[in-house]
All heavy atoms as TSV, in Angstrom:
chain	resi	resn	atom	element	x	y	z
A	1	LEU	N	N	3.158	-25.546	-26.124
A	1	LEU	CA	C	4.033	-24.638	-26.830
A	1	LEU	C	C	4.839	-25.410	-27.867
A	1	LEU	O	O	5.189	-26.566	-27.649
A	1	LEU	CB	C	4.987	-23.956	-25.831
A	1	LEU	CG	C	4.349	-22.981	-24.852
A	1	LEU	CD1	C	5.365	-22.530	-23.808
A	1	LEU	CD2	C	3.779	-21.786	-25.568
A	2	VAL	N	N	5.117	-24.740	-28.974
A	2	VAL	CA	C	5.974	-25.348	-29.988
A	2	VAL	C	C	7.304	-24.606	-30.124
A	2	VAL	O	O	8.240	-25.127	-30.716
A	2	VAL	CB	C	5.273	-25.432	-31.364
A	2	VAL	CG1	C	4.085	-26.364	-31.295
A	2	VAL	CG2	C	4.835	-24.071	-31.871
A	3	SER	N	N	7.371	-23.386	-29.556
A	3	SER	CA	C	8.608	-22.614	-29.635
A	3	SER	C	C	8.618	-21.538	-28.550
A	3	SER	O	O	7.573	-20.963	-28.239
A	3	SER	CB	C	8.723	-21.946	-31.011
A	3	SER	OG	O	9.882	-21.155	-31.095
A	4	VAL	N	N	9.800	-21.297	-27.995
A	4	VAL	CA	C	9.986	-20.222	-27.020
A	4	VAL	C	C	11.314	-19.538	-27.334
A	4	VAL	O	O	12.342	-20.198	-27.465
A	4	VAL	CB	C	10.013	-20.753	-25.564
A	4	VAL	CG1	C	10.296	-19.617	-24.589
A	4	VAL	CG2	C	8.703	-21.448	-25.213
A	5	SER	N	N	11.267	-18.213	-27.447
A	5	SER	CA	C	12.478	-17.410	-27.624
A	5	SER	C	C	12.529	-16.393	-26.502
A	5	SER	O	O	11.515	-15.766	-26.183
A	5	SER	CB	C	12.457	-16.679	-28.968
A	5	SER	OG	O	12.449	-17.600	-30.032
A	6	VAL	N	N	13.704	-16.222	-25.895
A	6	VAL	CA	C	13.862	-15.313	-24.767
A	6	VAL	C	C	15.049	-14.397	-25.022
A	6	VAL	O	O	16.088	-14.835	-25.526
A	6	VAL	CB	C	14.095	-16.098	-23.449
A	6	VAL	CG1	C	14.346	-15.146	-22.287
A	6	VAL	CG2	C	12.904	-17.000	-23.144
A	7	VAL	N	N	14.892	-13.129	-24.650
A	7	VAL	CA	C	15.991	-12.171	-24.710
A	7	VAL	C	C	16.482	-11.950	-23.279
A	7	VAL	O	O	15.698	-11.638	-22.385
A	7	VAL	CB	C	15.540	-10.831	-25.317
A	7	VAL	CG1	C	16.678	-9.819	-25.295
A	7	VAL	CG2	C	15.028	-11.032	-26.735
A	8	ALA	N	N	17.778	-12.140	-23.078
A	8	ALA	CA	C	18.405	-11.924	-21.772
A	8	ALA	C	C	19.798	-11.357	-22.005
A	8	ALA	O	O	20.312	-11.389	-23.128
A	8	ALA	CB	C	18.483	-13.238	-20.986
A	9	THR	N	N	20.415	-10.857	-20.950
A	9	THR	CA	C	21.742	-10.257	-21.099
A	9	THR	C	C	22.828	-11.296	-21.350
A	9	THR	O	O	23.879	-10.966	-21.889
A	9	THR	CB	C	22.116	-9.417	-19.857
A	9	THR	OG1	O	22.034	-10.252	-18.705
A	9	THR	CG2	C	21.181	-8.232	-19.711
A	10	GLU	N	N	22.587	-12.538	-20.956
A	10	GLU	CA	C	23.554	-13.614	-21.187
A	10	GLU	C	C	22.868	-14.760	-21.927
A	10	GLU	O	O	21.745	-15.149	-21.604
A	10	GLU	CB	C	24.110	-14.131	-19.858
A	10	GLU	CG	C	24.902	-13.092	-19.104
A	10	GLU	CD	C	25.458	-13.618	-17.793
A	10	GLU	OE1	O	25.426	-14.853	-17.570
A	10	GLU	OE2	O	25.919	-12.798	-16.995
A	11	CYS	N	N	23.562	-15.310	-22.897
A	11	CYS	CA	C	23.023	-16.392	-23.720
A	11	CYS	C	C	22.617	-17.602	-22.882
A	11	CYS	O	O	21.565	-18.205	-23.120
A	11	CYS	CB	C	24.041	-16.786	-24.786
A	11	CYS	SG	S	23.434	-18.035	-25.928
A	12	VAL	N	N	23.441	-17.958	-21.908
A	12	VAL	CA	C	23.149	-19.131	-21.089
A	12	VAL	C	C	21.839	-18.938	-20.317
A	12	VAL	O	O	21.066	-19.881	-20.142
A	12	VAL	CB	C	24.337	-19.485	-20.160
A	12	VAL	CG1	C	24.527	-18.437	-19.088
A	12	VAL	CG2	C	24.159	-20.853	-19.553
A	13	MET	N	N	21.564	-17.713	-19.876
A	13	MET	CA	C	20.314	-17.431	-19.166
A	13	MET	C	C	19.125	-17.504	-20.126
A	13	MET	O	O	18.088	-18.072	-19.789
A	13	MET	CB	C	20.373	-16.054	-18.513
A	13	MET	CG	C	19.106	-15.703	-17.760
A	13	MET	SD	S	18.691	-16.843	-16.429
A	13	MET	CE	C	19.672	-16.182	-15.125
A	14	ALA	N	N	19.275	-16.960	-21.320
A	14	ALA	CA	C	18.194	-17.025	-22.312
A	14	ALA	C	C	17.867	-18.473	-22.655
A	14	ALA	O	O	16.692	-18.854	-22.746
A	14	ALA	CB	C	18.581	-16.247	-23.565
A	15	ASP	N	N	18.892	-19.286	-22.815
A	15	ASP	CA	C	18.695	-20.701	-23.141
A	15	ASP	C	C	17.996	-21.438	-22.002
A	15	ASP	O	O	17.035	-22.184	-22.226
A	15	ASP	CB	C	20.036	-21.360	-23.462
A	15	ASP	CG	C	19.886	-22.816	-23.840
A	15	ASP	OD1	O	19.039	-23.125	-24.710
A	15	ASP	OD2	O	20.590	-23.657	-23.266
A	16	ALA	N	N	18.454	-21.217	-20.783
A	16	ALA	CA	C	17.851	-21.886	-19.627
A	16	ALA	C	C	16.399	-21.465	-19.441
A	16	ALA	O	O	15.522	-22.300	-19.187
A	16	ALA	CB	C	18.657	-21.588	-18.367
A	17	LEU	N	N	16.131	-20.172	-19.579
A	17	LEU	CA	C	14.758	-19.689	-19.435
A	17	LEU	C	C	13.849	-20.229	-20.531
A	17	LEU	O	O	12.714	-20.632	-20.262
A	17	LEU	CB	C	14.727	-18.162	-19.437
A	17	LEU	CG	C	15.223	-17.489	-18.166
A	17	LEU	CD1	C	15.339	-15.987	-18.373
A	17	LEU	CD2	C	14.309	-17.808	-17.002
A	18	ALA	N	N	14.333	-20.242	-21.761
A	18	ALA	CA	C	13.514	-20.764	-22.863
A	18	ALA	C	C	13.142	-22.221	-22.616
A	18	ALA	O	O	11.990	-22.627	-22.821
A	18	ALA	CB	C	14.252	-20.605	-24.189
A	19	THR	N	N	14.091	-23.002	-22.136
A	19	THR	CA	C	13.815	-24.415	-21.838
A	19	THR	C	C	12.798	-24.540	-20.713
A	19	THR	O	O	11.822	-25.295	-20.823
A	19	THR	CB	C	15.120	-25.151	-21.467
A	19	THR	OG1	O	16.023	-25.060	-22.567
A	19	THR	CG2	C	14.851	-26.608	-21.140
A	20	GLY	N	N	12.995	-23.811	-19.637
A	20	GLY	CA	C	12.076	-23.871	-18.506
A	20	GLY	C	C	10.676	-23.404	-18.865
A	20	GLY	O	O	9.681	-24.036	-18.488
A	21	LEU	N	N	10.586	-22.307	-19.597
A	21	LEU	CA	C	9.278	-21.789	-20.001
A	21	LEU	C	C	8.572	-22.763	-20.935
A	21	LEU	O	O	7.354	-22.961	-20.846
A	21	LEU	CB	C	9.432	-20.419	-20.659
A	21	LEU	CG	C	9.916	-19.305	-19.729
A	21	LEU	CD1	C	10.338	-18.085	-20.532
A	21	LEU	CD2	C	8.866	-18.950	-18.697
A	22	PHE	N	N	9.316	-23.380	-21.826
A	22	PHE	CA	C	8.740	-24.363	-22.744
A	22	PHE	C	C	8.089	-25.499	-21.958
A	22	PHE	O	O	6.961	-25.909	-22.243
A	22	PHE	CB	C	9.830	-24.903	-23.671
A	22	PHE	CG	C	9.323	-25.810	-24.743
A	22	PHE	CD1	C	8.882	-25.300	-25.951
A	22	PHE	CD2	C	9.290	-27.181	-24.558
A	22	PHE	CE1	C	8.405	-26.138	-26.945
A	22	PHE	CE2	C	8.819	-28.035	-25.537
A	22	PHE	CZ	C	8.378	-27.506	-26.743
A	23	VAL	N	N	8.781	-25.990	-20.948
A	23	VAL	CA	C	8.277	-27.096	-20.128
A	23	VAL	C	C	7.053	-26.661	-19.314
A	23	VAL	O	O	6.123	-27.453	-19.123
A	23	VAL	CB	C	9.399	-27.628	-19.200
A	23	VAL	CG1	C	8.865	-28.622	-18.195
A	23	VAL	CG2	C	10.515	-28.252	-20.034
A	24	MET	N	N	7.023	-25.418	-18.854
A	24	MET	CA	C	5.898	-24.926	-18.052
A	24	MET	C	C	4.598	-24.841	-18.838
A	24	MET	O	O	3.527	-24.922	-18.260
A	24	MET	CB	C	6.210	-23.540	-17.485
A	24	MET	CG	C	7.142	-23.560	-16.316
A	24	MET	SD	S	7.136	-21.987	-15.442
A	24	MET	CE	C	8.375	-21.081	-16.311
A	25	GLY	N	N	4.695	-24.648	-20.150
A	25	GLY	CA	C	3.489	-24.486	-20.949
A	25	GLY	C	C	3.053	-23.029	-21.003
A	25	GLY	O	O	3.592	-22.178	-20.299
A	26	PRO	N	N	2.052	-22.729	-21.835
A	26	PRO	CA	C	1.702	-21.331	-22.086
A	26	PRO	C	C	1.155	-20.570	-20.872
A	26	PRO	O	O	1.549	-19.434	-20.638
A	26	PRO	CB	C	0.663	-21.405	-23.205
A	26	PRO	CG	C	0.141	-22.793	-23.177
A	26	PRO	CD	C	1.256	-23.650	-22.647
A	27	VAL	N	N	0.282	-21.154	-20.097
A	27	VAL	CA	C	-0.345	-20.428	-18.986
A	27	VAL	C	C	0.668	-20.095	-17.896
A	27	VAL	O	O	0.798	-18.932	-17.476
A	27	VAL	CB	C	-1.532	-21.238	-18.410
A	27	VAL	CG1	C	-2.103	-20.561	-17.175
A	27	VAL	CG2	C	-2.613	-21.423	-19.471
A	28	GLU	N	N	1.405	-21.094	-17.442
A	28	GLU	CA	C	2.376	-20.857	-16.376
A	28	GLU	C	C	3.529	-19.975	-16.839
A	28	GLU	O	O	4.020	-19.139	-16.079
A	28	GLU	CB	C	2.914	-22.183	-15.841
A	28	GLU	CG	C	1.902	-22.949	-15.019
A	28	GLU	CD	C	2.496	-24.222	-14.438
A	28	GLU	OE1	O	3.647	-24.186	-13.966
A	28	GLU	OE2	O	1.798	-25.245	-14.471
A	29	SER	N	N	3.981	-20.153	-18.079
A	29	SER	CA	C	5.110	-19.346	-18.554
A	29	SER	C	C	4.712	-17.882	-18.705
A	29	SER	O	O	5.489	-16.991	-18.360
A	29	SER	CB	C	5.678	-19.904	-19.856
A	29	SER	OG	O	4.705	-19.886	-20.875
A	30	MET	N	N	3.485	-17.606	-19.175
A	30	MET	CA	C	3.047	-16.210	-19.282
A	30	MET	C	C	2.915	-15.574	-17.900
A	30	MET	O	O	3.256	-14.404	-17.715
A	30	MET	CB	C	1.740	-16.114	-20.068
A	30	MET	CG	C	1.960	-16.275	-21.568
A	30	MET	SD	S	0.500	-15.943	-22.545
A	30	MET	CE	C	-0.187	-17.580	-22.675
A	31	ALA	N	N	2.448	-16.334	-16.923
A	31	ALA	CA	C	2.345	-15.820	-15.554
A	31	ALA	C	C	3.739	-15.526	-14.993
A	31	ALA	O	O	3.956	-14.492	-14.347
A	31	ALA	CB	C	1.611	-16.828	-14.668
A	32	TRP	N	N	4.703	-16.421	-15.245
A	32	TRP	CA	C	6.067	-16.213	-14.761
A	32	TRP	C	C	6.672	-14.963	-15.399
A	32	TRP	O	O	7.287	-14.138	-14.714
A	32	TRP	CB	C	6.933	-17.441	-15.060
A	32	TRP	CG	C	8.263	-17.378	-14.384
A	32	TRP	CD1	C	8.590	-17.853	-13.160
A	32	TRP	CD2	C	9.458	-16.766	-14.916
A	32	TRP	NE1	N	9.910	-17.582	-12.877
A	32	TRP	CE2	C	10.465	-16.917	-13.941
A	32	TRP	CE3	C	9.770	-16.115	-16.097
A	32	TRP	CZ2	C	11.754	-16.438	-14.128
A	32	TRP	CZ3	C	11.065	-15.626	-16.277
A	32	TRP	CH2	C	12.035	-15.797	-15.304
A	33	LEU	N	N	6.494	-14.814	-16.701
A	33	LEU	CA	C	7.047	-13.660	-17.404
A	33	LEU	C	C	6.400	-12.352	-16.942
A	33	LEU	O	O	7.058	-11.319	-16.924
A	33	LEU	CB	C	6.896	-13.837	-18.914
A	33	LEU	CG	C	7.855	-14.855	-19.521
A	33	LEU	CD1	C	7.365	-15.314	-20.892
A	33	LEU	CD2	C	9.265	-14.277	-19.603
A	34	LYS	N	N	5.145	-12.406	-16.553
A	34	LYS	CA	C	4.481	-11.207	-16.038
A	34	LYS	C	C	5.160	-10.742	-14.742
A	34	LYS	O	O	5.284	-9.548	-14.495
A	34	LYS	CB	C	3.010	-11.494	-15.781
A	34	LYS	CG	C	2.214	-10.291	-15.369
A	34	LYS	CD	C	0.734	-10.611	-15.242
A	34	LYS	CE	C	-0.034	-9.351	-14.868
A	34	LYS	NZ	N	-1.465	-9.599	-14.778
A	35	ARG	N	N	5.642	-11.692	-13.953
A	35	ARG	CA	C	6.334	-11.359	-12.704
A	35	ARG	C	C	7.800	-10.982	-12.933
A	35	ARG	O	O	8.474	-10.521	-12.002
A	35	ARG	CB	C	6.248	-12.536	-11.728
A	35	ARG	CG	C	4.841	-12.837	-11.243
A	35	ARG	CD	C	4.815	-13.873	-10.131
A	35	ARG	NE	N	5.538	-15.107	-10.418
A	35	ARG	CZ	C	5.025	-16.185	-11.030
A	35	ARG	NH1	N	3.759	-16.181	-11.439
A	35	ARG	NH2	N	5.756	-17.253	-11.226
A	36	HIS	N	N	8.308	-11.203	-14.146
A	36	HIS	CA	C	9.716	-10.927	-14.469
A	36	HIS	C	C	9.813	-10.111	-15.759
A	36	HIS	O	O	10.245	-10.614	-16.809
A	36	HIS	CB	C	10.492	-12.248	-14.606
A	36	HIS	CG	C	10.519	-13.027	-13.340
A	36	HIS	ND1	N	11.455	-12.791	-12.353
A	36	HIS	CD2	C	9.721	-14.005	-12.866
A	36	HIS	CE1	C	11.230	-13.604	-11.339
A	36	HIS	NE2	N	10.175	-14.348	-11.623
A	37	PRO	N	N	9.444	-8.826	-15.688
A	37	PRO	CA	C	9.428	-7.983	-16.891
A	37	PRO	C	C	10.810	-7.714	-17.483
A	37	PRO	O	O	10.910	-7.166	-18.581
A	37	PRO	CB	C	8.758	-6.695	-16.404
A	37	PRO	CG	C	9.010	-6.672	-14.940
A	37	PRO	CD	C	9.013	-8.115	-14.496
A	38	GLU	N	N	11.862	-8.103	-16.777
A	38	GLU	CA	C	13.215	-7.898	-17.311
A	38	GLU	C	C	13.543	-8.845	-18.458
A	38	GLU	O	O	14.549	-8.667	-19.155
A	38	GLU	CB	C	14.265	-8.023	-16.200
A	38	GLU	CG	C	14.390	-9.395	-15.578
A	38	GLU	CD	C	13.448	-9.678	-14.402
A	38	GLU	OE1	O	12.393	-9.040	-14.282
A	38	GLU	OE2	O	13.794	-10.566	-13.606
A	39	TYR	N	N	12.695	-9.860	-18.690
A	39	TYR	CA	C	12.908	-10.807	-19.782
A	39	TYR	C	C	11.796	-10.657	-20.818
A	39	TYR	O	O	10.617	-10.720	-20.494
A	39	TYR	CB	C	12.923	-12.253	-19.268
A	39	TYR	CG	C	14.020	-12.502	-18.274
A	39	TYR	CD1	C	13.736	-12.702	-16.926
A	39	TYR	CD2	C	15.351	-12.514	-18.676
A	39	TYR	CE1	C	14.751	-12.915	-16.010
A	39	TYR	CE2	C	16.369	-12.718	-17.763
A	39	TYR	CZ	C	16.060	-12.920	-16.439
A	39	TYR	OH	O	17.071	-13.121	-15.525
A	40	SER	N	N	12.205	-10.455	-22.061
A	40	SER	CA	C	11.255	-10.419	-23.170
A	40	SER	C	C	11.190	-11.802	-23.783
A	40	SER	O	O	12.205	-12.511	-23.843
A	40	SER	CB	C	11.716	-9.418	-24.232
A	40	SER	OG	O	11.756	-8.118	-23.695
A	41	ALA	N	N	10.002	-12.173	-24.261
A	41	ALA	CA	C	9.862	-13.517	-24.818
A	41	ALA	C	C	8.815	-13.564	-25.922
A	41	ALA	O	O	7.879	-12.762	-25.965
A	41	ALA	CB	C	9.484	-14.504	-23.723
A	42	LEU	N	N	9.007	-14.529	-26.798
A	42	LEU	CA	C	8.024	-14.885	-27.811
A	42	LEU	C	C	7.656	-16.337	-27.563
A	42	LEU	O	O	8.526	-17.212	-27.581
A	42	LEU	CB	C	8.598	-14.732	-29.223
A	42	LEU	CG	C	7.782	-15.363	-30.363
A	42	LEU	CD1	C	6.395	-14.748	-30.459
A	42	LEU	CD2	C	8.528	-15.237	-31.672
A	43	LEU	N	N	6.382	-16.578	-27.288
A	43	LEU	CA	C	5.880	-17.938	-27.118
A	43	LEU	C	C	5.003	-18.255	-28.326
A	43	LEU	O	O	4.150	-17.455	-28.704
A	43	LEU	CB	C	5.027	-18.053	-25.848
A	43	LEU	CG	C	5.632	-17.542	-24.547
A	43	LEU	CD1	C	4.622	-17.704	-23.414
A	43	LEU	CD2	C	6.909	-18.249	-24.213
A	44	VAL	N	N	5.212	-19.411	-28.925
A	44	VAL	CA	C	4.366	-19.855	-30.029
A	44	VAL	C	C	3.609	-21.086	-29.544
A	44	VAL	O	O	4.213	-22.092	-29.180
A	44	VAL	CB	C	5.187	-20.171	-31.305
A	44	VAL	CG1	C	4.248	-20.591	-32.432
A	44	VAL	CG2	C	6.021	-18.966	-31.723
A	45	GLU	N	N	2.294	-20.938	-29.539
A	45	GLU	CA	C	1.411	-21.975	-29.001
A	45	GLU	C	C	0.628	-22.623	-30.145
A	45	GLU	O	O	0.125	-21.939	-31.034
A	45	GLU	CB	C	0.444	-21.310	-28.023
A	45	GLU	CG	C	-0.587	-22.192	-27.433
A	45	GLU	CD	C	-1.552	-21.435	-26.522
A	45	GLU	OE1	O	-1.534	-20.185	-26.492
A	45	GLU	OE2	O	-2.338	-22.116	-25.850
A	46	LYS	N	N	0.538	-23.945	-30.114
A	46	LYS	CA	C	-0.287	-24.658	-31.096
A	46	LYS	C	C	-1.673	-24.858	-30.490
A	46	LYS	O	O	-1.819	-25.507	-29.458
A	46	LYS	CB	C	0.326	-26.003	-31.468
A	46	LYS	CG	C	-0.411	-26.694	-32.596
A	46	LYS	CD	C	0.319	-27.940	-33.048
A	46	LYS	CE	C	-0.374	-28.560	-34.232
A	46	LYS	NZ	N	0.317	-29.776	-34.671
A	47	LEU	N	N	-2.670	-24.272	-31.122
A	47	LEU	CA	C	-4.043	-24.364	-30.650
A	47	LEU	C	C	-4.657	-25.707	-31.041
A	47	LEU	O	O	-4.157	-26.369	-31.962
A	47	LEU	CB	C	-4.863	-23.211	-31.232
A	47	LEU	CG	C	-4.360	-21.799	-30.905
A	47	LEU	CD1	C	-5.169	-20.752	-31.654
A	47	LEU	CD2	C	-4.404	-21.544	-29.412
A	48	PRO	N	N	-5.736	-26.123	-30.386
A	48	PRO	CA	C	-6.381	-27.394	-30.740
A	48	PRO	C	C	-6.779	-27.476	-32.216
A	48	PRO	O	O	-6.796	-28.557	-32.795
A	48	PRO	CB	C	-7.621	-27.429	-29.832
A	48	PRO	CG	C	-7.236	-26.604	-28.652
A	48	PRO	CD	C	-6.354	-25.514	-29.205
A	49	SER	N	N	-7.046	-26.330	-32.834
A	49	SER	CA	C	-7.407	-26.297	-34.257
A	49	SER	C	C	-6.211	-26.571	-35.164
A	49	SER	O	O	-6.370	-26.761	-36.366
A	49	SER	CB	C	-7.999	-24.933	-34.614
A	49	SER	OG	O	-7.008	-23.918	-34.488
A	50	GLY	N	N	-5.017	-26.560	-34.583
A	50	GLY	CA	C	-3.797	-26.749	-35.359
A	50	GLY	C	C	-3.126	-25.445	-35.749
A	50	GLY	O	O	-1.990	-25.444	-36.211
A	51	LYS	N	N	-3.820	-24.334	-35.573
A	51	LYS	CA	C	-3.238	-23.029	-35.895
A	51	LYS	C	C	-2.228	-22.633	-34.830
A	51	LYS	O	O	-2.297	-23.086	-33.692
A	51	LYS	CB	C	-4.335	-21.969	-35.992
A	51	LYS	CG	C	-5.239	-22.160	-37.176
A	51	LYS	CD	C	-6.208	-21.015	-37.311
A	51	LYS	CE	C	-7.072	-21.247	-38.542
A	51	LYS	NZ	N	-7.926	-20.092	-38.815
A	52	LEU	N	N	-1.296	-21.759	-35.214
A	52	LEU	CA	C	-0.281	-21.270	-34.290
A	52	LEU	C	C	-0.650	-19.875	-33.809
A	52	LEU	O	O	-1.100	-19.039	-34.589
A	52	LEU	CB	C	1.085	-21.230	-34.967
A	52	LEU	CG	C	1.625	-22.572	-35.456
A	52	LEU	CD1	C	2.963	-22.367	-36.142
A	52	LEU	CD2	C	1.743	-23.569	-34.320
A	53	LYS	N	N	-0.471	-19.628	-32.523
A	53	LYS	CA	C	-0.738	-18.316	-31.933
A	53	LYS	C	C	0.549	-17.815	-31.301
A	53	LYS	O	O	1.186	-18.509	-30.524
A	53	LYS	CB	C	-1.831	-18.435	-30.872
A	53	LYS	CG	C	-2.193	-17.100	-30.247
A	53	LYS	CD	C	-3.349	-17.240	-29.279
A	53	LYS	CE	C	-3.723	-15.876	-28.717
A	53	LYS	NZ	N	-4.853	-15.984	-27.784
A	54	LYS	N	N	0.923	-16.579	-31.672
A	54	LYS	CA	C	2.138	-15.962	-31.135
A	54	LYS	C	C	1.781	-15.067	-29.951
A	54	LYS	O	O	0.821	-14.307	-30.010
A	54	LYS	CB	C	2.822	-15.117	-32.199
A	54	LYS	CG	C	3.255	-15.890	-33.414
A	54	LYS	CD	C	3.795	-14.938	-34.454
A	54	LYS	CE	C	3.870	-15.612	-35.800
A	54	LYS	NZ	N	4.143	-14.649	-36.872
A	55	HIS	N	N	2.580	-15.159	-28.895
A	55	HIS	CA	C	2.424	-14.297	-27.726
A	55	HIS	C	C	3.716	-13.502	-27.573
A	55	HIS	O	O	4.767	-14.073	-27.275
A	55	HIS	CB	C	2.199	-15.127	-26.457
A	55	HIS	CG	C	1.012	-16.028	-26.508
A	55	HIS	ND1	N	-0.257	-15.607	-26.190
A	55	HIS	CD2	C	0.906	-17.337	-26.847
A	55	HIS	CE1	C	-1.098	-16.617	-26.314
A	55	HIS	NE2	N	-0.414	-17.679	-26.714
A	56	PHE	N	N	3.651	-12.194	-27.820
A	56	PHE	CA	C	4.793	-11.309	-27.630
A	56	PHE	C	C	4.704	-10.749	-26.217
A	56	PHE	O	O	3.739	-10.067	-25.879
A	56	PHE	CB	C	4.756	-10.170	-28.653
A	56	PHE	CG	C	4.869	-10.644	-30.073
A	56	PHE	CD1	C	3.733	-10.856	-30.843
A	56	PHE	CD2	C	6.105	-10.884	-30.636
A	56	PHE	CE1	C	3.836	-11.289	-32.152
A	56	PHE	CE2	C	6.227	-11.317	-31.950
A	56	PHE	CZ	C	5.086	-11.515	-32.708
A	57	ILE	N	N	5.688	-11.046	-25.384
A	57	ILE	CA	C	5.616	-10.693	-23.976
A	57	ILE	C	C	6.781	-9.782	-23.582
A	57	ILE	O	O	7.924	-10.008	-23.999
A	57	ILE	CB	C	5.608	-11.976	-23.111
A	57	ILE	CG1	C	4.418	-12.845	-23.542
A	57	ILE	CG2	C	5.537	-11.641	-21.631
A	57	ILE	CD1	C	4.417	-14.224	-22.979
A	58	ASN	N	N	6.464	-8.779	-22.766
A	58	ASN	CA	C	7.459	-7.839	-22.238
A	58	ASN	C	C	8.271	-7.167	-23.342
A	58	ASN	O	O	9.498	-7.147	-23.316
A	58	ASN	CB	C	8.383	-8.526	-21.216
A	58	ASN	CG	C	7.635	-9.031	-20.012
A	58	ASN	OD1	O	6.569	-8.529	-19.683
A	58	ASN	ND2	N	8.167	-10.045	-19.347
A	59	GLN	N	N	7.563	-6.634	-24.313
A	59	GLN	CA	C	8.167	-5.837	-25.390
A	59	GLN	C	C	9.071	-6.626	-26.336
A	59	GLN	O	O	9.987	-6.073	-26.947
A	59	GLN	CB	C	8.939	-4.642	-24.810
A	59	GLN	CG	C	8.123	-3.762	-23.878
A	59	GLN	CD	C	6.903	-3.163	-24.558
A	59	GLN	OE1	O	6.999	-2.696	-25.674
A	59	GLN	NE2	N	5.762	-3.194	-23.888
A	60	PHE	N	N	8.825	-7.938	-26.480
A	60	PHE	CA	C	9.655	-8.739	-27.385
A	60	PHE	C	C	9.628	-8.173	-28.805
A	60	PHE	O	O	10.635	-8.200	-29.508
A	60	PHE	CB	C	9.188	-10.203	-27.402
A	60	PHE	CG	C	10.050	-11.088	-28.255
A	60	PHE	CD1	C	11.154	-11.729	-27.711
A	60	PHE	CD2	C	9.784	-11.277	-29.612
A	60	PHE	CE1	C	11.963	-12.536	-28.502
A	60	PHE	CE2	C	10.577	-12.083	-30.398
A	60	PHE	CZ	C	11.677	-12.720	-29.843
A	61	GLU	N	N	8.472	-7.659	-29.235
A	61	GLU	CA	C	8.349	-7.172	-30.608
A	61	GLU	C	C	9.328	-6.041	-30.914
A	61	GLU	O	O	9.661	-5.809	-32.078
A	61	GLU	CB	C	6.906	-6.744	-30.919
A	61	GLU	CG	C	6.365	-5.646	-30.044
A	61	GLU	CD	C	5.753	-6.125	-28.732
A	61	GLU	OE1	O	5.843	-7.311	-28.365
A	61	GLU	OE2	O	5.189	-5.270	-28.038
A	62	SER	N	N	9.840	-5.372	-29.896
A	62	SER	CA	C	10.809	-4.286	-30.132
A	62	SER	C	C	12.139	-4.834	-30.682
A	62	SER	O	O	12.936	-4.075	-31.219
A	62	SER	CB	C	11.052	-3.490	-28.854
A	62	SER	OG	O	11.742	-4.268	-27.894
A	63	TYR	N	N	12.362	-6.132	-30.553
A	63	TYR	CA	C	13.594	-6.753	-31.069
A	63	TYR	C	C	13.456	-7.237	-32.513
A	63	TYR	O	O	14.428	-7.670	-33.105
A	63	TYR	CB	C	14.020	-7.928	-30.180
A	63	TYR	CG	C	14.428	-7.490	-28.809
A	63	TYR	CD1	C	13.515	-7.534	-27.749
A	63	TYR	CD2	C	15.701	-6.996	-28.553
A	63	TYR	CE1	C	13.880	-7.113	-26.477
A	63	TYR	CE2	C	16.069	-6.589	-27.278
A	63	TYR	CZ	C	15.150	-6.643	-26.256
A	63	TYR	OH	O	15.520	-6.219	-25.007
A	64	LEU	N	N	12.253	-7.163	-33.058
A	64	LEU	CA	C	12.029	-7.653	-34.414
A	64	LEU	C	C	12.440	-6.591	-35.435
A	64	LEU	O	O	12.248	-5.391	-35.222
A	64	LEU	CB	C	10.553	-8.022	-34.612
A	64	LEU	CG	C	10.026	-9.111	-33.689
A	64	LEU	CD1	C	8.535	-9.310	-33.921
A	64	LEU	CD2	C	10.775	-10.409	-33.908
A	65	LYS	N	N	12.975	-7.058	-36.533
A	65	LYS	CA	C	13.391	-6.142	-37.601
A	65	LYS	C	C	12.154	-5.576	-38.290
A	65	LYS	O	O	11.220	-6.309	-38.589
A	65	LYS	CB	C	14.251	-6.906	-38.611
A	65	LYS	CG	C	14.862	-6.054	-39.657
A	65	LYS	CD	C	15.777	-6.852	-40.542
A	65	LYS	CE	C	16.374	-5.976	-41.597
A	65	LYS	NZ	N	17.263	-6.739	-42.481
A	66	LYS	N	N	12.175	-4.287	-38.497
A	66	LYS	CA	C	11.029	-3.627	-39.132
A	66	LYS	C	C	11.267	-3.413	-40.594
A	66	LYS	O	O	12.302	-3.338	-41.097
A	66	LYS	CB	C	10.736	-2.293	-38.464
A	66	LYS	CG	C	10.297	-2.491	-37.039
A	66	LYS	CD	C	10.015	-1.174	-36.374
A	66	LYS	CE	C	9.648	-1.446	-34.929
A	66	LYS	NZ	N	9.279	-0.277	-34.207
């Protein structure tokens, strides 16, 4: 992962979760988020090709400006 953003009711929780999910990597963090739908997240993964892949999890895209 190259970036993790988390939406939570408290900033300290969002920060702690983003750090933990970043360390877990894409597979484990997506599995964790699937078990915790109360947290929305954006994971940005760097693929072996060098391209970036965005994963919008638990309705994170609803927080983006349209």
